[in-house]
N, C-alpha and C positions, 0 to 999 in steps of 0.2 A: 655363739649367736649374737648378732647385733643387739647392744644394750638399748632396751626401749624404755621410752619415756611412759607416763601414765596420764591419762586424761583424768576429769574430776569423777566421771562415773567408775573410775578404776580399771577401766579396759586398757589393754596395752595399744599404744599408738605405733604405727607402721613408720618406720624409718625409710624414706624413699629418696634415692639419689636419681635425679633427673640431669642425664649428660647432652648439654647442648642447649643454648639459650637462643635459639632460633625460634621461628613460629610455632613449631611443635612443641619444644620444651617450654616456652613461656605458656603456650596454652595447656599444656600438663599440668604446670606448676601451679598456674591459676586456678583450675578446677578442683585441684586437690586441697589447695589453700582454703576452699569454702568449707572444708570440713577439719577445722583445727583439731577436734577431739579425735579424729581418725588418724589423721597422718602428721608426721614431722618430716618436713620437705626441704631438701637441699637441692639447689640447682647450679650446676657449674659449668663454664665454657672456658677453652684455651684463649680466647681474645678477651681485650677489656672492654666490650661493649655487648648489648643484647641486640637479638635482630638477624644474627646469622648472615645470610646474602642480601638481607633487606637493611640498607643503611642509608644514609645521606651524607652529602660533602658540602662543604661550603665553597660558593662562587661568588666573583665579583658583581653585585647588585647593580652599580653603576654601569657597567659595561652590558650585562645580560639581561638586567630587568628583575632579577630575583636573587636571593642571598643563598639558596640552596639547591640541591639537587638529588633526587632519590637515584640510587645506585643498585644495580643488580636486579632488584625487583620494582616495576614501575606502576603496573596497573593489572587490572583483570576483567572479570565479567559481572554482571548484575546478579548472576546465580551464586557469588560468593557471601550468602547470608552469614556464614560464622564469621568470616574475617570482618565484615563491616560491622558485625554486632561487636566484636571485639575493639574495632575503634571507637564506637561510640561509648563503650564502658569506659574508656580513658578520655573522653571529650573530644574526640576527632571525626573525622568524617571523609568519605570519599567522594569524589566530583564525576559527573558524567563526561563523556566525550564520545563522539562519533568518530570511529576510526578511517583514516585515510592511508591507503597503502601506495608504494611505489616499487614495483617489482622489475629488475632487469634495467638495460640500458639501450638506447638507440632503437634498432630494429627488433629486440627482444624486450622491449618495454610494454607492460600494461599496468594497470589499476582499476580498482574498484570504482574511481569517482566517474570517469570517462572512456569510451571505447577508443581501441587504439588499432595501429595497423596490424599489430601481432595477432589480436583476437580476430579480424577481418580475415586474415590469411588463414587461420585454422577454424574458420567458422563451423565447417563440417564436424571436426574433432570437439568442438566445444558442445554441440548438440549431442554427439554420441557419449561425452562425458556424462551428461545428465541421464541418459538411458543406462549408462553402466552403473551409475550410483543407485538408480532405481532396482535394478537386477540385484545388487550386491544387497541391498536393503531387504528386498524379498528372500534372498537365500543367505541372509547374515551368518548362520550358523556354520555355513561351509567356507564363506569367505573371511571371516572375521580376523583369523591371525595370520593370514596370507601376507606376505611383505607388499608394500605398493610397488615397487619396482617390477614384482612379478605380475601384480595385477594389472598394469599398463600393458606389459607385453601380451598377456593373456587377451586383452582387448584391440590388441594391434595398434596401440597408440604411437605416434612419432616420438622420437627422443626429444626433439625440440618442444613439443607439446608437454610432455611429462616434465622435463626438466625446466622450463620457462613459465610454465601455468600452474601445474598442478603441485610441484614439490614446495614453493614458496608459501602456498597456502597452509600447509601443514606446519612448515617451520615456524612459521608466525605465531600458531597457537600455543605450541608446545616448547618452542625455543630447542628445536631437536637438531637444528644445525645440519651437519653432515652425515647425521645417522638417519636423516629423513626417508632415504629410499627404503629403509629397513623397518619403517614404522607399519604396524598392523593395518590392513585395509579398513577394518571397522571404524578407526579414527577418522580417516579421510571421510568416509560416509557419513558418519554422524556429524561432522563438521557443518556439512551441506544439508543433510535431512532431518536433523533434529530441531524441532521447534524451540527447545529449553537452552540447551547450550550450544547449538550449532551456530557458529560465528559467521558462517556464510549463508545462513538459511534466510529465505528460500533460495535455493539456485536458480540461475538465470541461463536459459538455453541459448541467449544470444551472447552472453559476455562472461559467462562463468559466475562472477559474481558482482551484482550491480548495488548491493546494499551498503550503507554506511552502519557496520555493526555498532551497536550501541553498548559502550565499555564503560569502565570506571578507572580513574586514576586515583592512587593511594596518597594519603596524607604524609608529611615530613616524618618519616620512618626513624630518624635519629631522635627526634622528639617524642614520637609515639611510643617506642620501645623503651625510651628513658622513663617516660610516665609509667609504664606499663611495670617497670622494674621497680621503682618507687612504691607503687601499690602493692606489689609482691611483698617488700620489705614490711609494709605496713601490716600485712597479713600473716606475718610470721615465718615468711621463707627466707630460708639462709642461702641469698644469692652470693655466689663466689666467681667473679670474674678472673681472668688471667690464672685460672686454675684447670689443669689438664689431668684427665684420667689416662694414665699411661698402661695400665694392665689391669684385667680381672685376675686377681689371684685364685679365688675360688668360688664356686657357687653350688650350694647343696641345700639339703632341707633345713639348714640353721640359718640360711641367709646368704649374703654376697659379701666378699671382703676385696676391697680395690685398694691400688696404689695410686695416689695423687701427687702431683708437683704444683708449686707455686711458679708462674710464669712472670717474666720481667716485661711489664706494660711498654709498649712503644708508644710516641707521640700522637700517633693517628688510631691508636687503639687497635690495629690490625697486627696482632703478634704474629711474627713469622713461623714457619714449621719447626718443631721443636726436635731436639736429638732422639726423642722417643719414637719418632716418625720416619726420620732419615739420618743416616749417619753424619751428614753436614749440618744438622739442624742447631738451633739455638738452645740457649738454657742448658749447656752441657752438664754443668756443675749442681743443677738443682737437686735437691734431697727428696726422694720418694717417702711419702709417708702412707702408712696403711690405715684404712678406715672401714668400718664394718656398718652395713645396711639390711634392712629386711628385704627390700626391691629395688630393682634396677631397671630405669626406662632409659633406652638408647635412642636419644633423638639426633642421631648422626647418620652419614651416609653408609650405604650397604658395606661398602669395603672398610670403612673406617670402624664400624662395628665388628666386622670379621678380624680385623686386627687387633682390637682391644680385647676382644673375648680370649683371643689366642688360644693355649692349650685348653682352656676350659670348654671351648665351642665343641658342640656335638656335630657328628657327621653331618646330620640334617641341616643345621646351622651353618656348617661350611659350605654346603652343596648351595644352599638357597642365597644367602649373602654373596658367595662367591660367583654367582651367576650375574649379577647385576654389573652393566657394564658403563663406563665413564670415560670423559675425554677432556683433556685439560685445554680450554679456550682463554682467550685473553680480551678484555673489554678495554679500549682506548677512549677515553673521554677528552674531546678536544674541541677546538673552534676552528679547524681548518676547513673553510667554506670551499676553498679551491678543491680540496681533495674531493669534496661532495660534488663539485660541478663538474670534475672529471669522472667519476664514477657512478654517478646515479642521477637520476630525473627528479628535480626538486621543483620544476615550474611547468605549467601547462605550455605546450607546445602544439600549436595548430598544425605543424607538419606531420606530428605523429597522429593527430586525432582523425577519426572518420566519422562522417556525419550519419551514416547508417549501417547496420550489421544485418544480413540475410534480408534486405529490403525494409527493414524497419528502421523508421527515421529517429536518431539519437540527438537532434539539435538541443531538446531541452537539458540532457545531461551535459553537453558541451557549453551552453550558457552558463550553467552553475560552475563549471569547472573553470572558466575564465576567471570568474569572481573569487572563488574560493577554495580552489586546490592547495592544499597545504599538508602533503604526505607527512606523516609521523613515524611510518614504519618503512624501511627499506629492505630489498635483498638483491644482491648482485650475483649472478653466476660467474664464474671464472671462465673465460673464452677457451682456455685450453682443456677444460673438463667441466662442462655445464651441469654436472650432478653435485658438484661442491659449491657451497654457497659462503659469501660473507653477508653479515647482517647488520643494520644499524638503526638507531633511533634518532629522529631529530626531537631532540628532549623539550626544546623550546616550543615547537607545534604540539607537543604530547601533554606535557606535565601542566598541571593546573595553577602552579605558582606563577607561571610567566605571563607578562602582558599579552594580550591580544595580538600585538603588532610589534615586532621588533626586527630592526634590519637583518638580513638573512647574513651578513658578514659577522653579526653578533650572537648568532645562534649557537647553542651548545649541543653538540652530537656524541652519540656513543656508538663506535664501530667495534664489533665483536667478529674476531678472528679465531676460527673453529679448527678443533682436532690437531694440537700442535704436532703430536707424534706421526700422524699419517699425511697431513695437508700442508704443513708450513711452509712447504716449498712454492705454494701457490700464493700465499699472501702477499698483500701488497703494503704492509703496515711500515715499511720504511718510507713510503711515500707521503706519509702525514708529517707535517712540520712539526719538529720536536718542540720549537719555540711556541706552538699552540696547544700543547698536549697539557692537559689538567691533571691527569691520573691514570695511572694503567692498574688494572685488577684481574688477576687471575683466578679461574673458577675450574672447579673439580666437577664437570656436568653430566647427569645422568642421561644415557643413551636410550631412547625409547625404542629400542629394537624389538622385533616380533619375539625373539628369544626371552626378553623381559617379561612378556605375557605368557610364556610358555613354562618357564624355569623357576620365575620369581613369585610373582603376584599370588597364582593359585596356591601356594605353599606357604604364605605368609602365617596365616592361621595357625599351622601346625607350631610355629616357633613361639606364639606369643603366650607369656606365662611360664614357658618351660625354664627351670631351675631360676624361679623368682625374677624373670628377664622378660621385658616387654620392648617392642620397637615401635618407634614413631617417629615419621618422615614422609615426605613428599614421595620419595621411591617407592611406597608401598602400594602405590597406585599410579600417579601421574604426576609430573613435576609442576606443581601450582601452589601458590601460598595457601589458598582454600583447603587443599588436601592436607597441607601442613598441620593448619589449625585443627581440622577435624580429627586427624590421627593423634594429636595430643590430648584432645579431649577423650577419645576413645580408650586411649591409654588409662587415663584417669577414671574413666567410668568402669573400665575393666577392674581397676584396684579397689572400686567401691565408692567412687565419688558420685554425685548426682549431675544427671544431663541437665543444663539449664532450663528452668521451666518456660521463659519467655521464647527462648529457640524450639522447645517442644511444641509451642503452640503456633510455631512458624512452619507451616505444613511441609514447604519445600525443604526448609533446613533438616526438619525431622526425617523426611523421607531420604534425603541425602545422607544423613548420618546413618539412619538404620542399614541403608544398602552397605556403606563402608564398613560399619562394623560386623555385618554380616561376612562380608568379603574376607575382612583380615581377622577378624575373632571367632568365626565360624557360629556367631549367636546373634540372634534377633532381639534387639533392644524393645522392652516393652513400655508402653507410654504410662507416664505416671503423674503428670500433671493435669489440673482441672482445666475444662475448655475455656473458661473466661479469664481474662488477664492480659498482661503486656505480651506483645508477640502475634496475637490473634490475628491482626490487620498487617503484618509485616509481608506477606507472602501476596503479590497481584501477578497480573499477566497470566498467561498460559501456564495450567498446573501449578501456580504460583511461584513461578521461578524468578521472577522479576521482585527483587528486594525494595520494600518501601519503608524500611525501619529506621531507626535514628541516625543510623551510621551512614547514610548517603544523603545528598541534597538534589535538587531538580535542575540548577542552574549550572552551565559550563564555567569554568575557572571561578568558581565562588573562592577557592583560596586566595587567589590574586586580589580579589574584591575585598576580601576580610583584612588581608595584610594591608591594602592600602586605606581602608576605613581606620584600621588601628593606628596606622601612622599619622593620619589626618587628626585624630583625637588626642596625640600628645601635645 
């Protein structure tokens, strides 16, 4: 049995191994560390930094106006109460932003900022789109899991409308990329009809989406996660980076035995895949060491968890974890403005704009667009197959550390090429000027296929706690930083930690956690905190969904202003 330390009260402490130092693992370790009398926590990750997919990279401030760039994870929604509270705990905050998008190119271009020829051409389908969503809302139980590609066929939408208008709306929210046609219909419907997390709420019968979704952009993740790591160390957590769990040796009533190796850190801290994952991996001569724990929390991707558990995995674990689908995508961070001009619509073009839709005047929106159209998120459809997408961010327009005005040729972009195995023959990656590439990053990305909501999510609760093992990661529901943070808290609570009192008083945070905990653990969390105290006033807006706590501010580009003021005070 795993050797147990004893607290001052004589009760044995649980030795808990948390695998993965991303949002889920950090959150789990943090909330377990609030109870040093109960838990002896070890947190490991195979790379040499904390944050997982959320990290930052340095860039040239003299050229681009900022010295850092968030990579992988950039922003989210005002409903991310748990994430923003974690920011506040380490002295950071998220900044607000009103999202502008640019979908398509030339005659297939549309945006949420002003009406275009594409929307005028499909005016009847735009109106029918809203009717369809109303019907789906009424009969949600029947349509919920239906793939959207079948939904559009069922309601007789044209391929051009489905591929150029509808698919980008969903790909943006989830980063679903080329798996978007397989996404369940309920996700599309809720994005437009939900007043809380509906990015495109309320829907527009004239132009599909005419709102500027109020979003948030995240702080410097490199600094935030390092601050969080230092805080965990102060709380007694044993944080071991460049440490990989190669296999689980056994899991039984006596505890968990695992094998670990020490990795060789690389200069950028992003250690490559090891020999324990692929035959051609690195650190082939690393020596495995056995270690025993009482509990195991796997904050890794589902297929990684399946591989790590190996022969100790039960039939149920193999079926559920093995049903999650992933694709390999690559993000190219670059400054090739010419590539952007060739493939995307970056500026207001009066030849593409229309002054009326279905006879309704649109000049007010046009006048605004002439002055302030600055797209932040782009999608391009490949001409040979418009159901396949390329995604891109104009990080300078989106992220809050950049000045409001930067010459377009000095902007920093992130272009994402999707599903290497199936769709790489469509990619235009070779057109990006190699001399203007800052960095390339590969991602093993979750596909939000309808099968994920049939064969994975409904059954996760049956895995939790089995053989002293719990699973915490965004794949347990939907690919979002907030879900990852909540999943880590849920694992900690299930082990015996306390859900934070301030978040318990935040009615929307509590509701979100309760529903997540019910779905993934099969239990309803019972409220314990008193009514009065911090957190009571954090939930505002409809149903309390808009976060007004210490982890957010009210003015856009506050990070840029703070850095400028800090420099002026030197």
